[in-house]
N, C-alpha and C positions, 0 to 999 in steps of 0.2 A: 469575031470575037473572042477574047481571051476569059477565060474564065478564073476568077481570083478566090482561092480557097484555103483556110490555116489552119481547120478542126484536124483535120486526121493528123496533118502536120505537129498539131498540140501533140494530140494522145500519143504520137510517136515519140516524142520528146517528153513528154510526162512519164513514159513508160522507161525510157532510158535513164531519166531521175532518180525516178523507186531504185531502178536497178542498182544505179552506182549509190543511194545514200546503203540498199542493203549490204554491198559490198564491204563499204566503209566500217557497217556495223559489226561486219566480220572480222575483217580485219584491225578494228578497235579491239576485238573481242579475241584475238591472241595476241596482240601485242600483251594486253591486260594478264590474261593468263597464261600463257606461255604452251597452249596445245593447239595444235591444227585444227581439233572440231569439240564440239559443247558434249554432243552424245555419239554414242556407237554405229549408230545409223548414217551417221557422214563419214564416217572412212570404214563401210562395212565390207569392202573391198579388203581389209589388211586385220581385220577384228580377228580372225584364227591364230594368224604369226602375233600380235601382237597379246593376244591371249597365252599361247603358250612361250612366250619370254617373258610374259609377269610370272607365269607358275615356274621357271624354269628361276629364275630370279632370287623367287621366296624362298626356294627349297637350297639354293647355293647358300642365299644368306644364313638362313637358317645351320646349314651344315657349319659354319664359320662361327656361328655363336655356340652351339657345340662344342668347337674345336677349339676354343678358348676359354671353356669350361675344362675340357679334359687338359689342355697343358696346364691349367691351374695344379688339376689335381697330380697330375705327372707330377710336377714342381715339389710339392708335397712328399709323395713317395720316396723320391731320392734326396727329399731333404731327412727324412727317415730310413732312409735305408743308410745313407752319411751317416747315421748317427749311433745305429748299432752294429755299425763296422767297427768306429770307431771304438766302442767299448768293449767288444772282442778284442780290440787291440789292444787296447789299455787292459784288460784280464790277462793278455796272452804275454804281455810285458811284464804285470806284477806276478806272473808264476815263475817266468825265467831268472825274475831277478829274487825271487824266494828262493831258486833251485841253486841260483849262484852264489849266494852268501849262507844258504842253508839257515835262513832264517824267516821264519811265517810273519814276523811281524808288519802287519798292516796289509798284508796279502787279504783276508778276507774281507778287511774293508771296504778294501780296491773291489772285489769281489760284488758286494750288495751293492756299490754304488751305480757298480756295471750293472747290474743287475734291477734296479730303479731308473738306468735310463730307456735299458732295453725296452721296459714295460711301457714305460712312457711312451716310447715313441709307437711300439705294435698299437697303443689303444690311442692315438692321435686322433684330431678329427679335424674336418674342414667344416664348409658351411652344409654339405648335403649329410653330412655324418662322420661314422666312426671311417677311417681308411683302409683300414685292411677286415674290416667284418663281411665282406663280399656284400648279395645285397640287404643284409640284417644290419642297416646301418646304425639301428637304435640302439644295440645293447655291444658295451665293450667287447670286441673279440677273444681277452683275455682276461677270465674272471678269478685271478690270485691277484695279493697287495702286498704280500712281501715275500723274500726269500725261504721262507720257514713253511710258507705253504705250499711249496714244491717236494719239503720231506714226506707228505700224504698223498701224494699224486700217483698216477700210474706212473710207472717206467719203461718208456719216453711219457712223458705227462701229457699225453693227447689228450686228455680230458678237462686239462684248463683254456682249451679253445671252444670259444662258443660262435665264431665264423660261422658262415652256410658256405656249400661249395661253389657259387655262382659267382661268378667272376663280370665285371664289371665289362662293356662290351659297347663301342658307339657305332655308327656309319658315317666314314668321316669323310665321305663323298657321296657322288651318283652311284661309283660302282665298289667302293670298297666300303668293311665291316673290320674294326680290328679291335683284339683284344686287350682291354689295357691296367684289366683290376688285377691284384696281387692279393694272395691272403695271409692273414697271420699265422696259420697254421704251418703253409710251406716255407713262409722265411724267418717265422722263427722258431719253430720244433728243434730244429739241431743246439741252438742256441739257449733256449729255456731246458734242453736234456743236458747243457756243457755244465750251467747254472747247480740244474737236480744233482748232478755227481758233486762238486765241489759241497753240495749242502751236507749230501750225506755222508760222506768222506769226515768232514767236520764233524757231523754228530754220531761217529763213530760205525756208522754204518756203510757195508760195502754197495756197491751199484752194482745193480745187474744187466744193465745193458754193455755191449761191447763195446770198447774191452774191457773183460771183466777183469781189475784190478787184484794182485794176493795180497791180502790183510794180513794182518792186521792195521786196523786204520789209528794212526799215530794222532787225529785232529789237530795236526798243523801246530806240533809244538813248537817249542823254538830250543835249541834246534832241530832240526825236522829229521824224524826219523828216518830208516833207509825204504822203510815200507811208503811214505808221504813224499820224499824223493822221487820212486819210482813212478807214486800213482801222478806225479808232477810234469814227469818227463812222458807216461804217456798222455796225459790230456795237452801238450801242448801240439800235436797231432791233430787231433781234436777241432782245436783251436784256430791252428791253420785252417783247415779242410773248410770248418765252417764261415772263417771270414772272406774263403774263395768262393764258394757258394754266395754268400750276400752280393759280393763283385760282383759276381755273374746277376745278379739280377737285378743289379745296380745298371750292368749294361744293356741287358733286354731293356731297361725300361726308357735307358738312351735313343736305344734305338725307334721306341716307339715317340721317342721325343721329334728325335728329327723323320720323322715318315710325318706326320702332324703338322712341321713347320712347312714340309715339303707340301703338303695340302694343302695347308693354307696361302700358300705362294700359286700355287696354281688355281684355286678358288679366288683369289682376287685378281685373278687375268679373265674367267670366267664371268665374274661379276661385271666386271667393268664391260665385258664384251655385249653381256645381255641387255643391263643398263645401256650401252650404245644404240640395239637393235631396240627397244622400249622407245628410248628417243627417237630416235629415225621416224617413228611409226607413229609416237605420239605429241613431240615437241616441233615447235617452228622455232627456226633459226632466230634470234632476238632480231639482226638486223636487218636481214632479209622482210622480217615481217614489218619493220619500222619503215623500211623503203616502201614496200609495197603500200602499208598506208598512207602516204604519202602521197604516192600515186593516185590512190583511189578518193582521195582529198583533192588532188590536184583534178581530175576526172568530172569528182561530184560539182568543184565549182564554178567547169565549165558547161557543166547544166545545166544551173542556175545561170548562168550568164546568158545561153544561147536559148531558154525558155525567155527570160524578163525581156530578151531583144523581143523575140515573136509578139509578145504580148503587147508591147509599144506600138506595133505597125497597128498603121490603119486606112482603108481605101483611100481615105485625102491623099496621103503621101504618095498613090498613083494617077490623080486626077489635078 
């Protein structure tokens, strides 16, 4: 006699159906969230790699943000130094014109205008504070307001600068730190000394900084005295030197800009690689996840159908 029993078979089919439901729920969650798993415990074998990749990605992102700020500051440096360089060139041109015409007409007005331009650029600011103040960004690095203030300053006028000696530097990637700061006194002392010499001579005072001219001062009268002309001829060399020095500062700043640009390009590649690593561990392929969901749904429907057919079976079918 053949024993007919459906209980054990029903239990097995029911277990298969429940397993299929769990797989469908998992596949649906992956499609909805885009993640392989909801909790780290479900990807415990890859947790260490994932945490390392996310930590690296966070640092790389921060480097990019910092470098963008540095690039903005370097651009402001370049604009300010270009303005100071142009002001020095204007003063040199005015001096040469005065020598050639033996007339001081308009000379000192040009010098005063150049002074105001240089002062404004040395005291220029961005969102972080004064550009050339070192880390003392809340205080204007040059403390005077008019060219006449140079008449009572030290020679050279080192006492008019209030910046500290701490240049800003930043970590631009995982391995390099770059010093980018420029200080007002190192950039502006020579040009302010040139303005001081002009102001003192016009005031009838012989400057004591080298090269010390032979007096007495004619005070830039028209026509220029021989002493005035000799003084101005000597100042041309000083003006050319300070213009060259400012150009050198601009060149160094340009190299820093190039370094930051190259660092940003390298960081972009590293960020993409880190994101891909995180994605490979944490995220699912959308097309693959949808295909997998369809397969799990099909398997679940098959389980429902088989279980339904088994439940409709009766011993009467075999009698």
